[in-house]
C-alpha positions, 0 to 999 in steps of 0.5 A: 733135503740136505745130505745129513738128513738123507743119511738119518732117514728111517729104513723100512727094516728094523733090527732086534738087538740083544745084549748077550755079553755082560758090560762088566769090565768093559771100557766106558765107551762100550757101556755108553754105546750100549746105554745109548742103544737102550741096552741096560741089562744082559739079555735085554732086547730092543728094536731099532730102525736100520740106519747108518747111525745104529749100524755104527753103534752095533759095529762098535760093540758087535762082540757083545751083541746078537742082531736079528732082522725084526 
């Protein structure tokens, strides 16, 4: 297994991610990250596996999100 595939392996843990702040007036990059996570409206929640990629996206817009272990 290559190192790239091992980084993207799914963890058993899942995260519930909620968009708690509005995307209005935010930089375009922040809006794109939120859309990639599946967050299109304020107060919407999604569940994702805890991977390095998802963690990086969460860190990018952490000031707009609430994250819980699902």
